[in-house]
C-alpha positions as CSV (number, residue, x, y, z in Angstrom):
1,M,84.7,76.1,112.7
2,K,83.1,78.5,110.3
3,N,79.4,78.7,109.8
4,K,77.7,78.8,106.4
5,N,77.4,82.6,106.5
6,Q,81.1,83.1,107.1
7,K,81.9,80.8,104.1
8,E,79.5,82.7,101.9
9,D,81.1,86.0,103.1
10,I,84.5,84.7,102.0
11,N,83.1,83.9,98.6
12,V,81.5,87.3,98.3
13,L,84.7,89.1,99.3
14,F,86.8,87.0,96.9
15,G,84.4,87.8,94.1
16,Q,84.5,91.5,94.9
17,N,88.3,91.4,94.6
18,I,88.1,89.6,91.3
19,K,85.6,92.2,90.0
20,R,87.6,95.2,91.3
21,I,90.8,94.0,89.7
22,R,89.1,93.1,86.5
23,L,87.5,96.5,86.2
24,S,90.8,98.3,87.1
25,K,92.3,96.5,84.1
26,K,89.3,97.4,81.9
27,I,88.7,93.7,81.1
28,S,85.1,92.4,80.4
29,Q,83.9,89.2,82.1
30,E,83.8,87.7,78.6
31,K,87.5,88.6,77.9
32,L,88.6,87.4,81.3
33,G,86.8,84.1,80.7
34,E,88.6,83.8,77.3
35,I,92.0,84.5,78.8
36,A,91.5,82.2,81.8
37,N,89.8,79.5,79.8
38,L,86.7,79.8,82.0
39,H,83.1,80.5,80.8
40,R,81.9,84.1,81.1
41,T,78.9,83.1,83.2
42,Y,81.2,81.3,85.6
43,I,83.2,84.6,86.0
44,G,80.0,86.4,86.9
45,M,79.0,83.7,89.4
46,I,82.4,84.0,91.1
47,E,82.1,87.8,91.2
48,R,78.7,87.5,92.9
49,G,80.1,85.0,95.4
50,E,77.8,82.2,94.1
51,K,80.7,79.8,93.5
52,N,83.2,78.2,95.9
53,I,86.1,78.3,93.4
54,T,88.8,75.7,93.1
55,L,92.5,76.3,93.5
56,I,93.0,75.4,89.9
57,N,90.6,78.2,88.8
58,I,92.1,80.6,91.3
59,G,95.4,80.0,89.6
60,K,93.9,80.5,86.1
61,L,92.3,83.9,87.2
62,S,95.6,85.0,88.8
63,K,97.5,84.3,85.6
64,A,94.9,85.9,83.4
65,L,94.8,89.0,85.5
66,G,98.6,89.2,85.7
67,I,98.7,89.3,89.5
68,S,99.8,87.0,92.4
69,I,97.3,84.5,93.9
70,E,97.9,86.3,97.2
71,S,96.6,89.6,95.7
72,L,93.3,87.9,95.0
73,F,92.8,87.5,98.8
74,S,93.6,91.0,99.7
75,G,91.4,92.2,102.6
76,I,90.0,88.8,103.4
77,D,90.6,87.8,107.0
78,D,89.7,84.7,109.0
């Protein structure tokens, strides 16, 4: 079973992936929020690892960024 720090580390790594992909596509947090139908402040919280995001919102971000869900988890291990 994972401890709290490992859970937080996964959130941080996931958020870093979102931010890296978003920046590579030259999309602002606000624009990503509009495309994904999520609030811009929520995007920032995800990127900082402050939110434990739902599968539904992972799907929205994947679609908005034009990449596979699997790609959002690149580099994240157990």
